C-alpha atoms as a printed R data frame, in Angstrom:
   type eleno elety resid chain resno       x       y      z
1  ATOM     1    CA   MET     A     1  -8.750   3.202 17.760
2  ATOM     2    CA   ARG     A     2  -8.348   3.166 14.154
3  ATOM     3    CA   PRO     A     3 -11.338   2.573 11.845
4  ATOM     4    CA   LEU     A     4 -11.905  -0.912 10.335
5  ATOM     5    CA   GLN     A     5 -10.235  -1.066  6.917
6  ATOM     6    CA   ALA     A     6  -9.848  -4.019  4.590
7  ATOM     7    CA   SER     A     7  -6.091  -5.109  4.498
8  ATOM     8    CA   SER     A     8  -6.730  -6.447  1.057
9  ATOM     9    CA   ASP     A     9  -8.230  -5.530 -2.297
10 ATOM    10    CA   VAL     A    10 -10.001  -8.852 -2.395
11 ATOM    11    CA   PRO     A    11 -13.852  -7.990 -2.063
12 ATOM    12    CA   LEU     A    12 -16.010 -10.015  0.432
13 ATOM    13    CA   LEU     A    13 -18.999 -11.533 -1.059
14 ATOM    14    CA   PRO     A    14 -22.328 -11.883  0.835
15 ATOM    15    CA   GLU     A    15 -21.436 -15.713  1.654
16 ATOM    16    CA   ASP     A    16 -18.052 -14.495  3.096
17 ATOM    17    CA   LEU     A    17 -19.627 -12.091  5.359
18 ATOM    18    CA   ASP     A    18 -22.273 -14.637  6.635
19 ATOM    19    CA   THR     A    19 -19.182 -16.855  7.384
20 ATOM    20    CA   LEU     A    20 -17.433 -14.150  9.209
21 ATOM    21    CA   GLN     A    21 -20.564 -13.051 11.032
22 ATOM    22    CA   ARG     A    22 -21.290 -16.457 12.464
23 ATOM    23    CA   VAL     A    23 -17.650 -16.976 13.803
24 ATOM    24    CA   PHE     A    24 -17.687 -13.481 15.290
25 ATOM    25    CA   ASP     A    25 -20.871 -13.801 17.066
26 ATOM    26    CA   ARG     A    26 -19.800 -17.199 18.296
27 ATOM    27    CA   LEU     A    27 -16.651 -15.903 19.939
28 ATOM    28    CA   CYS     A    28 -18.348 -12.743 21.178
29 ATOM    29    CA   ASN     A    29 -21.015 -15.105 22.862
30 ATOM    30    CA   GLU     A    30 -18.474 -17.431 24.306
31 ATOM    31    CA   HIS     A    31 -16.733 -14.477 25.952
32 ATOM    32    CA   ARG     A    32 -19.713 -12.417 26.523
33 ATOM    33    CA   TRP     A    33 -18.070  -9.615 24.885
34 ATOM    34    CA   PRO     A    34 -20.426  -6.805 23.518
35 ATOM    35    CA   ARG     A    35 -20.140  -6.798 19.761
36 ATOM    36    CA   ASP     A    36 -19.192  -3.164 19.851
37 ATOM    37    CA   SER     A    37 -16.462  -3.408 22.519
38 ATOM    38    CA   ALA     A    38 -12.950  -2.473 21.501
39 ATOM    39    CA   PHE     A    39 -11.667  -6.099 22.011
40 ATOM    40    CA   ALA     A    40 -14.523  -7.547 19.695
41 ATOM    41    CA   GLN     A    41 -13.539  -5.046 17.105
42 ATOM    42    CA   ARG     A    42  -9.901  -5.954 17.308
43 ATOM    43    CA   TYR     A    43 -10.990  -9.689 16.902
44 ATOM    44    CA   GLY     A    44 -13.134  -8.667 13.990
45 ATOM    45    CA   ARG     A    45 -10.287  -6.981 12.236
46 ATOM    46    CA   MET     A    46  -8.109 -10.085 12.742
47 ATOM    47    CA   LEU     A    47 -10.885 -12.272 11.529
48 ATOM    48    CA   ILE     A    48 -11.315 -10.326  8.347
49 ATOM    49    CA   GLU     A    49  -7.569 -10.304  7.834
50 ATOM    50    CA   ALA     A    50  -7.377 -14.137  8.335
51 ATOM    51    CA   TYR     A    51 -10.185 -14.703  5.952
52 ATOM    52    CA   GLN     A    52  -8.671 -12.519  3.291
53 ATOM    53    CA   ALA     A    53  -5.356 -14.317  3.673
54 ATOM    54    CA   GLY     A    54  -6.901 -17.620  2.815
55 ATOM    55    CA   THR     A    55  -8.451 -19.012  6.099
56 ATOM    56    CA   THR     A    56 -12.003 -19.547  4.949
57 ATOM    57    CA   ASN     A    57 -13.147 -22.577  6.765
58 ATOM    58    CA   GLU     A    58 -15.266 -21.739  9.853
59 ATOM    59    CA   LEU     A    59 -13.768 -23.980 12.268
60 ATOM    60    CA   HIS     A    60 -10.260 -22.949 11.360
61 ATOM    61    CA   LEU     A    61 -11.365 -19.238 11.718
62 ATOM    62    CA   LEU     A    62 -12.971 -20.002 15.173
63 ATOM    63    CA   MET     A    63  -9.645 -21.824 16.267
64 ATOM    64    CA   ALA     A    64  -7.608 -18.756 15.059
65 ATOM    65    CA   GLY     A    65  -9.964 -16.581 17.103
66 ATOM    66    CA   ARG     A    66  -9.618 -18.634 20.318
67 ATOM    67    CA   SER     A    67  -5.881 -18.562 19.764
68 ATOM    68    CA   PHE     A    68  -5.986 -14.846 19.533
69 ATOM    69    CA   VAL     A    69  -7.870 -14.402 22.615
70 ATOM    70    CA   ARG     A    70  -5.529 -16.838 24.474
71 ATOM    71    CA   SER     A    71  -2.383 -14.867 23.199
72 ATOM    72    CA   ARG     A    72  -4.155 -11.519 24.302
73 ATOM    73    CA   GLU     A    73  -5.088 -12.788 27.866
74 ATOM    74    CA   ALA     A    74  -1.540 -14.173 28.226
75 ATOM    75    CA   ARG     A    75  -0.024 -10.739 27.470
76 ATOM    76    CA   ARG     A    76  -2.290  -9.092 30.116
77 ATOM    77    CA   THR     A    77  -1.197 -11.490 32.803
78 ATOM    78    CA   VAL     A    78   2.604 -11.053 32.210
């Protein structure tokens, strides 16, 4: 797996990181993922990319994360 890298030159401020951490933790808890699991890391990468692309609302990020999970689960069952 490739290391986590920012896909944007936009710096993340401490309050941005707090928001991302809350959303990340919530989805990991909902799905009982270890925070250091490969899937959680993929979700974290997607979350950072969505945030840097302009989705900064916590609810919208959580919804995007849930959609990401559903799409990944659907691919596994096909």
